[in-house]
CHARMM internal coordinates of N, CA and C (Angstrom, degrees):
IC EDIT
DIST 1 N 1 CA 1.4394
DIST 1 CA 1 C 1.5205
ANGL 1 N 1 CA 1 C 108.48
DIST 1 C 2 N 1.3229
ANGL 1 CA 1 C 2 N 116.59
DIHE 1 N 1 CA 1 C 2 N 127.92
DIST 2 N 2 CA 1.4532
ANGL 1 C 2 N 2 CA 122.07
DIHE 1 CA 1 C 2 N 2 CA 177.05
DIST 2 CA 2 C 1.5207
ANGL 2 N 2 CA 2 C 108.65
DIHE 1 C 2 N 2 CA 2 C -121.65
DIST 2 C 3 N 1.3148
ANGL 2 CA 2 C 3 N 115.78
DIHE 2 N 2 CA 2 C 3 N 142.25
DIST 3 N 3 CA 1.4600
ANGL 2 C 3 N 3 CA 121.28
DIHE 2 CA 2 C 3 N 3 CA 178.24
DIST 3 CA 3 C 1.5190
ANGL 3 N 3 CA 3 C 108.78
DIHE 2 C 3 N 3 CA 3 C -147.38
DIST 3 C 4 N 1.3248
ANGL 3 CA 3 C 4 N 114.96
DIHE 3 N 3 CA 3 C 4 N 162.98
DIST 4 N 4 CA 1.4523
ANGL 3 C 4 N 4 CA 121.61
DIHE 3 CA 3 C 4 N 4 CA 175.33
DIST 4 CA 4 C 1.5196
ANGL 4 N 4 CA 4 C 108.59
DIHE 3 C 4 N 4 CA 4 C -129.43
DIST 4 C 5 N 1.3206
ANGL 4 CA 4 C 5 N 114.88
DIHE 4 N 4 CA 4 C 5 N 160.78
DIST 5 N 5 CA 1.4518
ANGL 4 C 5 N 5 CA 120.03
DIHE 4 CA 4 C 5 N 5 CA 177.05
DIST 5 CA 5 C 1.5155
ANGL 5 N 5 CA 5 C 109.10
DIHE 4 C 5 N 5 CA 5 C -55.46
DIST 5 C 6 N 1.3273
ANGL 5 CA 5 C 6 N 116.81
DIHE 5 N 5 CA 5 C 6 N 133.74
DIST 6 N 6 CA 1.4559
ANGL 5 C 6 N 6 CA 121.71
DIHE 5 CA 5 C 6 N 6 CA -179.97
DIST 6 CA 6 C 1.5142
ANGL 6 N 6 CA 6 C 113.73
DIHE 5 C 6 N 6 CA 6 C 101.01
DIST 6 C 7 N 1.3415
ANGL 6 CA 6 C 7 N 117.89
DIHE 6 N 6 CA 6 C 7 N -19.77
DIST 7 N 7 CA 1.4587
ANGL 6 C 7 N 7 CA 119.79
DIHE 6 CA 6 C 7 N 7 CA 175.84
DIST 7 CA 7 C 1.5203
ANGL 7 N 7 CA 7 C 109.26
DIHE 6 C 7 N 7 CA 7 C -62.15
DIST 7 C 8 N 1.3118
ANGL 7 CA 7 C 8 N 115.87
DIHE 7 N 7 CA 7 C 8 N 149.01
DIST 8 N 8 CA 1.4632
ANGL 7 C 8 N 8 CA 122.69
DIHE 7 CA 7 C 8 N 8 CA 177.05
DIST 8 CA 8 C 1.5241
ANGL 8 N 8 CA 8 C 108.60
DIHE 7 C 8 N 8 CA 8 C -94.84
DIST 8 C 9 N 1.3213
ANGL 8 CA 8 C 9 N 116.63
DIHE 8 N 8 CA 8 C 9 N 148.60
DIST 9 N 9 CA 1.4562
ANGL 8 C 9 N 9 CA 120.70
DIHE 8 CA 8 C 9 N 9 CA 178.45
DIST 9 CA 9 C 1.5258
ANGL 9 N 9 CA 9 C 109.51
DIHE 8 C 9 N 9 CA 9 C -126.48
DIST 9 C 10 N 1.3263
ANGL 9 CA 9 C 10 N 114.25
DIHE 9 N 9 CA 9 C 10 N 155.07
DIST 10 N 10 CA 1.4602
ANGL 9 C 10 N 10 CA 122.09
DIHE 9 CA 9 C 10 N 10 CA 173.41
DIST 10 CA 10 C 1.5184
ANGL 10 N 10 CA 10 C 107.05
DIHE 9 C 10 N 10 CA 10 C -131.69
DIST 10 C 11 N 1.3246
ANGL 10 CA 10 C 11 N 115.24
DIHE 10 N 10 CA 10 C 11 N 129.32
DIST 11 N 11 CA 1.4610
ANGL 10 C 11 N 11 CA 120.89
DIHE 10 CA 10 C 11 N 11 CA 171.65
DIST 11 CA 11 C 1.5183
ANGL 11 N 11 CA 11 C 105.78
DIHE 10 C 11 N 11 CA 11 C -112.36
DIST 11 C 12 N 1.3194
ANGL 11 CA 11 C 12 N 115.99
DIHE 11 N 11 CA 11 C 12 N 114.83
DIST 12 N 12 CA 1.4590
ANGL 11 C 12 N 12 CA 122.02
DIHE 11 CA 11 C 12 N 12 CA -175.92
DIST 12 CA 12 C 1.5232
ANGL 12 N 12 CA 12 C 111.05
DIHE 11 C 12 N 12 CA 12 C -70.97
DIST 12 C 13 N 1.3398
ANGL 12 CA 12 C 13 N 115.68
DIHE 12 N 12 CA 12 C 13 N 139.69
DIST 13 N 13 CA 1.4539
ANGL 12 C 13 N 13 CA 120.66
DIHE 12 CA 12 C 13 N 13 CA 174.69
DIST 13 CA 13 C 1.5214
ANGL 13 N 13 CA 13 C 109.73
DIHE 12 C 13 N 13 CA 13 C -63.72
DIST 13 C 14 N 1.3137
ANGL 13 CA 13 C 14 N 116.12
DIHE 13 N 13 CA 13 C 14 N 141.41
DIST 14 N 14 CA 1.4694
ANGL 13 C 14 N 14 CA 120.25
DIHE 13 CA 13 C 14 N 14 CA -175.77
DIST 14 CA 14 C 1.5223
ANGL 14 N 14 CA 14 C 113.67
DIHE 13 C 14 N 14 CA 14 C -87.37
DIST 14 C 15 N 1.3112
ANGL 14 CA 14 C 15 N 117.67
DIHE 14 N 14 CA 14 C 15 N -15.41
DIST 15 N 15 CA 1.4602
ANGL 14 C 15 N 15 CA 121.61
DIHE 14 CA 14 C 15 N 15 CA 178.80
DIST 15 CA 15 C 1.5214
ANGL 15 N 15 CA 15 C 108.59
DIHE 14 C 15 N 15 CA 15 C -130.05
DIST 15 C 16 N 1.3225
ANGL 15 CA 15 C 16 N 115.88
DIHE 15 N 15 CA 15 C 16 N 168.47
DIST 16 N 16 CA 1.4601
ANGL 15 C 16 N 16 CA 120.83
DIHE 15 CA 15 C 16 N 16 CA -179.54
DIST 16 CA 16 C 1.5287
ANGL 16 N 16 CA 16 C 110.61
DIHE 15 C 16 N 16 CA 16 C -59.98
DIST 16 C 17 N 1.3190
ANGL 16 CA 16 C 17 N 117.12
DIHE 16 N 16 CA 16 C 17 N -35.76
DIST 17 N 17 CA 1.4605
ANGL 16 C 17 N 17 CA 121.11
DIHE 16 CA 16 C 17 N 17 CA -177.48
DIST 17 CA 17 C 1.5345
ANGL 17 N 17 CA 17 C 113.04
DIHE 16 C 17 N 17 CA 17 C -78.45
DIST 17 C 18 N 1.3304
ANGL 17 CA 17 C 18 N 117.62
DIHE 17 N 17 CA 17 C 18 N -17.08
DIST 18 N 18 CA 1.4625
ANGL 17 C 18 N 18 CA 121.54
DIHE 17 CA 17 C 18 N 18 CA -176.11
DIST 18 CA 18 C 1.5233
ANGL 18 N 18 CA 18 C 110.87
DIHE 17 C 18 N 18 CA 18 C -85.74
DIST 18 C 19 N 1.3278
ANGL 18 CA 18 C 19 N 115.27
DIHE 18 N 18 CA 18 C 19 N 131.78
DIST 19 N 19 CA 1.4636
ANGL 18 C 19 N 19 CA 120.36
DIHE 18 CA 18 C 19 N 19 CA 176.82
DIST 19 CA 19 C 1.5205
ANGL 19 N 19 CA 19 C 109.77
DIHE 18 C 19 N 19 CA 19 C -85.47
DIST 19 C 20 N 1.3377
ANGL 19 CA 19 C 20 N 115.87
DIHE 19 N 19 CA 19 C 20 N 153.96
DIST 20 N 20 CA 1.4550
ANGL 19 C 20 N 20 CA 120.87
DIHE 19 CA 19 C 20 N 20 CA 172.47
DIST 20 CA 20 C 1.5266
ANGL 20 N 20 CA 20 C 108.33
DIHE 19 C 20 N 20 CA 20 C -66.80
DIST 20 C 21 N 1.3376
ANGL 20 CA 20 C 21 N 115.93
DIHE 20 N 20 CA 20 C 21 N 148.50
DIST 21 N 21 CA 1.4629
ANGL 20 C 21 N 21 CA 121.49
DIHE 20 CA 20 C 21 N 21 CA 176.07
DIST 21 CA 21 C 1.5245
ANGL 21 N 21 CA 21 C 108.01
DIHE 20 C 21 N 21 CA 21 C -109.92
DIST 21 C 22 N 1.3234
ANGL 21 CA 21 C 22 N 115.82
DIHE 21 N 21 CA 21 C 22 N 135.00
DIST 22 N 22 CA 1.4589
ANGL 21 C 22 N 22 CA 122.08
DIHE 21 CA 21 C 22 N 22 CA -177.99
DIST 22 CA 22 C 1.5170
ANGL 22 N 22 CA 22 C 109.01
DIHE 21 C 22 N 22 CA 22 C -120.31
DIST 22 C 23 N 1.3353
ANGL 22 CA 22 C 23 N 116.41
DIHE 22 N 22 CA 22 C 23 N 145.00
DIST 23 N 23 CA 1.4517
ANGL 22 C 23 N 23 CA 119.82
DIHE 22 CA 22 C 23 N 23 CA 179.14
DIST 23 CA 23 C 1.5113
ANGL 23 N 23 CA 23 C 111.84
DIHE 22 C 23 N 23 CA 23 C -163.39
DIST 23 C 24 N 1.3296
ANGL 23 CA 23 C 24 N 114.14
DIHE 23 N 23 CA 23 C 24 N -177.39
DIST 24 N 24 CA 1.4597
ANGL 23 C 24 N 24 CA 122.09
DIHE 23 CA 23 C 24 N 24 CA -179.63
DIST 24 CA 24 C 1.5251
ANGL 24 N 24 CA 24 C 109.25
DIHE 23 C 24 N 24 CA 24 C -123.63
DIST 24 C 25 N 1.3133
ANGL 24 CA 24 C 25 N 115.52
DIHE 24 N 24 CA 24 C 25 N 136.04
DIST 25 N 25 CA 1.4592
ANGL 24 C 25 N 25 CA 120.28
DIHE 24 CA 24 C 25 N 25 CA 175.30
DIST 25 CA 25 C 1.5256
ANGL 25 N 25 CA 25 C 107.52
DIHE 24 C 25 N 25 CA 25 C -75.06
DIST 25 C 26 N 1.3307
ANGL 25 CA 25 C 26 N 115.90
DIHE 25 N 25 CA 25 C 26 N 118.77
DIST 26 N 26 CA 1.4574
ANGL 25 C 26 N 26 CA 119.26
DIHE 25 CA 25 C 26 N 26 CA -179.51
DIST 26 CA 26 C 1.5270
ANGL 26 N 26 CA 26 C 111.67
DIHE 25 C 26 N 26 CA 26 C -104.26
DIST 26 C 27 N 1.3353
ANGL 26 CA 26 C 27 N 116.79
DIHE 26 N 26 CA 26 C 27 N -11.86
DIST 27 N 27 CA 1.4655
ANGL 26 C 27 N 27 CA 120.20
DIHE 26 CA 26 C 27 N 27 CA 175.27
DIST 27 CA 27 C 1.5268
ANGL 27 N 27 CA 27 C 109.35
DIHE 26 C 27 N 27 CA 27 C -159.37
DIST 27 C 28 N 1.3236
ANGL 27 CA 27 C 28 N 115.74
DIHE 27 N 27 CA 27 C 28 N 132.73
DIST 28 N 28 CA 1.4698
ANGL 27 C 28 N 28 CA 122.25
DIHE 27 CA 27 C 28 N 28 CA 173.82
DIST 28 CA 28 C 1.5255
ANGL 28 N 28 CA 28 C 106.45
DIHE 27 C 28 N 28 CA 28 C -98.28
DIST 28 C 29 N 1.3227
ANGL 28 CA 28 C 29 N 117.28
DIHE 28 N 28 CA 28 C 29 N 119.64
DIST 29 N 29 CA 1.4613
ANGL 28 C 29 N 29 CA 120.79
DIHE 28 CA 28 C 29 N 29 CA -175.17
DIST 29 CA 29 C 1.5184
ANGL 29 N 29 CA 29 C 113.43
DIHE 28 C 29 N 29 CA 29 C -101.31
DIST 29 C 30 N 1.3210
ANGL 29 CA 29 C 30 N 118.29
DIHE 29 N 29 CA 29 C 30 N -11.04
DIST 30 N 30 CA 1.4529
ANGL 29 C 30 N 30 CA 121.85
DIHE 29 CA 29 C 30 N 30 CA 176.97
DIST 30 CA 30 C 1.5208
ANGL 30 N 30 CA 30 C 110.63
DIHE 29 C 30 N 30 CA 30 C -92.54
DIST 30 C 31 N 1.3171
ANGL 30 CA 30 C 31 N 115.53
DIHE 30 N 30 CA 30 C 31 N 169.69
DIST 31 N 31 CA 1.4712
ANGL 30 C 31 N 31 CA 121.16
DIHE 30 CA 30 C 31 N 31 CA 179.14
DIST 31 CA 31 C 1.5216
ANGL 31 N 31 CA 31 C 110.64
DIHE 30 C 31 N 31 CA 31 C -76.83
DIST 31 C 32 N 1.3269
ANGL 31 CA 31 C 32 N 116.70
DIHE 31 N 31 CA 31 C 32 N 141.35
DIST 32 N 32 CA 1.4692
ANGL 31 C 32 N 32 CA 122.87
DIHE 31 CA 31 C 32 N 32 CA 173.16
DIST 32 CA 32 C 1.5227
ANGL 32 N 32 CA 32 C 113.72
DIHE 31 C 32 N 32 CA 32 C 55.77
DIST 32 C 33 N 1.3278
ANGL 32 CA 32 C 33 N 117.06
DIHE 32 N 32 CA 32 C 33 N 39.91
DIST 33 N 33 CA 1.4563
ANGL 32 C 33 N 33 CA 121.15
DIHE 32 CA 32 C 33 N 33 CA 176.13
DIST 33 CA 33 C 1.5114
ANGL 33 N 33 CA 33 C 114.91
DIHE 32 C 33 N 33 CA 33 C 82.01
DIST 33 C 34 N 1.3116
ANGL 33 CA 33 C 34 N 116.76
DIHE 33 N 33 CA 33 C 34 N 8.05
DIST 34 N 34 CA 1.4620
ANGL 33 C 34 N 34 CA 121.00
DIHE 33 CA 33 C 34 N 34 CA -179.09
DIST 34 CA 34 C 1.5340
ANGL 34 N 34 CA 34 C 110.77
DIHE 33 C 34 N 34 CA 34 C -84.94
DIST 34 C 35 N 1.3441
ANGL 34 CA 34 C 35 N 117.28
DIHE 34 N 34 CA 34 C 35 N 158.32
DIST 35 N 35 CA 1.4627
ANGL 34 C 35 N 35 CA 121.79
DIHE 34 CA 34 C 35 N 35 CA 177.08
DIST 35 CA 35 C 1.5183
ANGL 35 N 35 CA 35 C 110.94
DIHE 34 C 35 N 35 CA 35 C -64.06
DIST 35 C 36 N 1.3188
ANGL 35 CA 35 C 36 N 116.43
DIHE 35 N 35 CA 35 C 36 N 162.88
DIST 36 N 36 CA 1.4702
ANGL 35 C 36 N 36 CA 127.93
DIHE 35 CA 35 C 36 N 36 CA 8.87
DIST 36 CA 36 C 1.5268
ANGL 36 N 36 CA 36 C 111.81
DIHE 35 C 36 N 36 CA 36 C -82.65
DIST 36 C 37 N 1.3567
ANGL 36 CA 36 C 37 N 113.65
DIHE 36 N 36 CA 36 C 37 N 163.76
DIST 37 N 37 CA 1.4570
ANGL 36 C 37 N 37 CA 121.77
DIHE 36 CA 36 C 37 N 37 CA 179.56
DIST 37 CA 37 C 1.5248
ANGL 37 N 37 CA 37 C 109.63
DIHE 36 C 37 N 37 CA 37 C -122.27
DIST 37 C 38 N 1.3203
ANGL 37 CA 37 C 38 N 116.00
DIHE 37 N 37 CA 37 C 38 N 139.60
DIST 38 N 38 CA 1.4570
ANGL 37 C 38 N 38 CA 120.59
DIHE 37 CA 37 C 38 N 38 CA 169.49
DIST 38 CA 38 C 1.5199
ANGL 38 N 38 CA 38 C 105.77
DIHE 37 C 38 N 38 CA 38 C -88.95
DIST 38 C 39 N 1.3343
ANGL 38 CA 38 C 39 N 116.05
DIHE 38 N 38 CA 38 C 39 N 121.94
DIST 39 N 39 CA 1.4637
ANGL 38 C 39 N 39 CA 121.65
DIHE 38 CA 38 C 39 N 39 CA -173.17
DIST 39 CA 39 C 1.5212
ANGL 39 N 39 CA 39 C 109.63
DIHE 38 C 39 N 39 CA 39 C -120.85
DIST 39 C 40 N 1.3314
ANGL 39 CA 39 C 40 N 115.36
DIHE 39 N 39 CA 39 C 40 N 136.62
DIST 40 N 40 CA 1.4667
ANGL 39 C 40 N 40 CA 121.72
DIHE 39 CA 39 C 40 N 40 CA 169.99
DIST 40 CA 40 C 1.5211
ANGL 40 N 40 CA 40 C 106.64
DIHE 39 C 40 N 40 CA 40 C -105.24
DIST 40 C 41 N 1.3249
ANGL 40 CA 40 C 41 N 114.85
DIHE 40 N 40 CA 40 C 41 N 112.30
DIST 41 N 41 CA 1.4583
ANGL 40 C 41 N 41 CA 119.77
DIHE 40 CA 40 C 41 N 41 CA 179.63
DIST 41 CA 41 C 1.5214
ANGL 41 N 41 CA 41 C 110.16
DIHE 40 C 41 N 41 CA 41 C -76.32
DIST 41 C 42 N 1.3244
ANGL 41 CA 41 C 42 N 115.86
DIHE 41 N 41 CA 41 C 42 N 160.18
DIST 42 N 42 CA 1.4597
ANGL 41 C 42 N 42 CA 121.29
DIHE 41 CA 41 C 42 N 42 CA -176.28
DIST 42 CA 42 C 1.5235
ANGL 42 N 42 CA 42 C 112.49
DIHE 41 C 42 N 42 CA 42 C -60.69
DIST 42 C 43 N 1.3321
ANGL 42 CA 42 C 43 N 118.38
DIHE 42 N 42 CA 42 C 43 N -20.73
DIST 43 N 43 CA 1.4683
ANGL 42 C 43 N 43 CA 120.92
DIHE 42 CA 42 C 43 N 43 CA 176.84
DIST 43 CA 43 C 1.5308
ANGL 43 N 43 CA 43 C 112.36
DIHE 42 C 43 N 43 CA 43 C -84.38
DIST 43 C 44 N 1.3593
ANGL 43 CA 43 C 44 N 117.55
DIHE 43 N 43 CA 43 C 44 N 1.47
DIST 44 N 44 CA 1.4481
ANGL 43 C 44 N 44 CA 122.44
DIHE 43 CA 43 C 44 N 44 CA 177.92
DIST 44 CA 44 C 1.5191
ANGL 44 N 44 CA 44 C 114.82
DIHE 43 C 44 N 44 CA 44 C 96.73
DIST 44 C 45 N 1.3328
ANGL 44 CA 44 C 45 N 117.38
DIHE 44 N 44 CA 44 C 45 N -13.63
DIST 45 N 45 CA 1.4579
ANGL 44 C 45 N 45 CA 121.98
DIHE 44 CA 44 C 45 N 45 CA 179.75
DIST 45 CA 45 C 1.5252
ANGL 45 N 45 CA 45 C 109.82
DIHE 44 C 45 N 45 CA 45 C -69.43
DIST 45 C 46 N 1.3483
ANGL 45 CA 45 C 46 N 116.86
DIHE 45 N 45 CA 45 C 46 N 137.18
DIST 46 N 46 CA 1.4696
ANGL 45 C 46 N 46 CA 121.73
DIHE 45 CA 45 C 46 N 46 CA 176.17
DIST 46 CA 46 C 1.5145
ANGL 46 N 46 CA 46 C 109.22
DIHE 45 C 46 N 46 CA 46 C -117.66
DIST 46 C 47 N 1.3298
ANGL 46 CA 46 C 47 N 116.13
DIHE 46 N 46 CA 46 C 47 N 139.56
DIST 47 N 47 CA 1.4563
ANGL 46 C 47 N 47 CA 121.28
DIHE 46 CA 46 C 47 N 47 CA 178.29
DIST 47 CA 47 C 1.5213
ANGL 47 N 47 CA 47 C 110.11
DIHE 46 C 47 N 47 CA 47 C -158.38
DIST 47 C 48 N 1.3227
ANGL 47 CA 47 C 48 N 115.49
DIHE 47 N 47 CA 47 C 48 N 160.13
DIST 48 N 48 CA 1.4633
ANGL 47 C 48 N 48 CA 121.67
DIHE 47 CA 47 C 48 N 48 CA 174.22
DIST 48 CA 48 C 1.5287
ANGL 48 N 48 CA 48 C 107.07
DIHE 47 C 48 N 48 CA 48 C -85.50
DIST 48 C 49 N 1.3300
ANGL 48 CA 48 C 49 N 115.93
DIHE 48 N 48 CA 48 C 49 N 131.46
DIST 49 N 49 CA 1.4580
ANGL 48 C 49 N 49 CA 121.81
DIHE 48 CA 48 C 49 N 49 CA -175.34
DIST 49 CA 49 C 1.5205
ANGL 49 N 49 CA 49 C 110.02
DIHE 48 C 49 N 49 CA 49 C -119.16
DIST 49 C 50 N 1.3266
ANGL 49 CA 49 C 50 N 115.23
DIHE 49 N 49 CA 49 C 50 N 130.92
DIST 50 N 50 CA 1.4565
ANGL 49 C 50 N 50 CA 123.44
DIHE 49 CA 49 C 50 N 50 CA 169.79
DIST 50 CA 50 C 1.5263
ANGL 50 N 50 CA 50 C 105.57
DIHE 49 C 50 N 50 CA 50 C -107.85
DIST 50 C 51 N 1.3331
ANGL 50 CA 50 C 51 N 118.86
DIHE 50 N 50 CA 50 C 51 N 103.72
DIST 51 N 51 CA 1.4626
ANGL 50 C 51 N 51 CA 121.96
DIHE 50 CA 50 C 51 N 51 CA -170.99
DIST 51 CA 51 C 1.5239
ANGL 51 N 51 CA 51 C 114.03
DIHE 50 C 51 N 51 CA 51 C -59.48
DIST 51 C 52 N 1.3301
ANGL 51 CA 51 C 52 N 113.49
DIHE 51 N 51 CA 51 C 52 N 145.20
DIST 52 N 52 CA 1.4558
ANGL 51 C 52 N 52 CA 122.02
DIHE 51 CA 51 C 52 N 52 CA 173.60
DIST 52 CA 52 C 1.5133
ANGL 52 N 52 CA 52 C 109.27
DIHE 51 C 52 N 52 CA 52 C -119.74
DIST 52 C 53 N 1.3061
ANGL 52 CA 52 C 53 N 116.74
DIHE 52 N 52 CA 52 C 53 N -164.75
DIST 53 N 53 CA 1.4552
ANGL 52 C 53 N 53 CA 122.40
DIHE 52 CA 52 C 53 N 53 CA -177.19
DIST 53 CA 53 C 1.5151
ANGL 53 N 53 CA 53 C 113.97
DIHE 52 C 53 N 53 CA 53 C -68.13
DIST 53 C 54 N 1.3265
ANGL 53 CA 53 C 54 N 117.43
DIHE 53 N 53 CA 53 C 54 N -16.67
DIST 54 N 54 CA 1.4632
ANGL 53 C 54 N 54 CA 121.67
DIHE 53 CA 53 C 54 N 54 CA -178.48
DIST 54 CA 54 C 1.5305
ANGL 54 N 54 CA 54 C 112.49
DIHE 53 C 54 N 54 CA 54 C -94.81
DIST 54 C 55 N 1.3266
ANGL 54 CA 54 C 55 N 117.63
DIHE 54 N 54 CA 54 C 55 N 14.48
DIST 55 N 55 CA 1.4585
ANGL 54 C 55 N 55 CA 124.85
DIHE 54 CA 54 C 55 N 55 CA -171.37
DIST 55 CA 55 C 1.5188
ANGL 55 N 55 CA 55 C 109.76
DIHE 54 C 55 N 55 CA 55 C -112.60
DIST 55 C 56 N 1.3278
ANGL 55 CA 55 C 56 N 117.09
DIHE 55 N 55 CA 55 C 56 N 134.14
DIST 56 N 56 CA 1.4624
ANGL 55 C 56 N 56 CA 119.86
DIHE 55 CA 55 C 56 N 56 CA 173.04
DIST 56 CA 56 C 1.5255
ANGL 56 N 56 CA 56 C 109.93
DIHE 55 C 56 N 56 CA 56 C -137.11
DIST 56 C 57 N 1.3266
ANGL 56 CA 56 C 57 N 115.73
DIHE 56 N 56 CA 56 C 57 N 152.88
DIST 57 N 57 CA 1.4549
ANGL 56 C 57 N 57 CA 122.87
DIHE 56 CA 56 C 57 N 57 CA -179.35
DIST 57 CA 57 C 1.5225
ANGL 57 N 57 CA 57 C 108.69
DIHE 56 C 57 N 57 CA 57 C -111.57
DIST 57 C 58 N 1.3320
ANGL 57 CA 57 C 58 N 115.28
DIHE 57 N 57 CA 57 C 58 N 131.81
DIST 58 N 58 CA 1.4611
ANGL 57 C 58 N 58 CA 122.03
DIHE 57 CA 57 C 58 N 58 CA 174.05
DIST 58 CA 58 C 1.5217
ANGL 58 N 58 CA 58 C 106.32
DIHE 57 C 58 N 58 CA 58 C -105.88
DIST 58 C 59 N 1.3311
ANGL 58 CA 58 C 59 N 116.17
DIHE 58 N 58 CA 58 C 59 N 109.24
DIST 59 N 59 CA 1.4678
ANGL 58 C 59 N 59 CA 121.48
DIHE 58 CA 58 C 59 N 59 CA -175.38
DIST 59 CA 59 C 1.5202
ANGL 59 N 59 CA 59 C 111.08
DIHE 58 C 59 N 59 CA 59 C -64.04
DIST 59 C 60 N 1.3326
ANGL 59 CA 59 C 60 N 115.96
DIHE 59 N 59 CA 59 C 60 N 144.14
DIST 60 N 60 CA 1.4542
ANGL 59 C 60 N 60 CA 122.34
DIHE 59 CA 59 C 60 N 60 CA 176.63
DIST 60 CA 60 C 1.5260
ANGL 60 N 60 CA 60 C 108.89
DIHE 59 C 60 N 60 CA 60 C -62.77
DIST 60 C 61 N 1.3167
ANGL 60 CA 60 C 61 N 116.20
DIHE 60 N 60 CA 60 C 61 N 132.66
DIST 61 N 61 CA 1.4602
ANGL 60 C 61 N 61 CA 120.06
DIHE 60 CA 60 C 61 N 61 CA 177.44
DIST 61 CA 61 C 1.5108
ANGL 61 N 61 CA 61 C 113.66
DIHE 60 C 61 N 61 CA 61 C 75.48
DIST 61 C 62 N 1.3119
ANGL 61 CA 61 C 62 N 117.55
DIHE 61 N 61 CA 61 C 62 N 18.85
DIST 62 N 62 CA 1.4616
ANGL 61 C 62 N 62 CA 116.48
DIHE 61 CA 61 C 62 N 62 CA 176.56
DIST 62 CA 62 C 1.4163
ANGL 62 N 62 CA 62 C 110.16
DIHE 61 C 62 N 62 CA 62 C 165.04
END
COOR INIT
IC SEED 1 N 1 CA 1 C
IC BUILD
């Protein structure tokens, strides 16, 4: 998985009751676009994310 600063991310809810979480990658901490990523979620919360199977990246501009 490769990402750049500004890419949008989606973490899918794991249960029917769980909502998807959306955010923006504000810092790529791995080499060559690799994780971990510092993410600012749409609710304002920031955290370092190590992506799992429920994680997808929406590239900037497409």
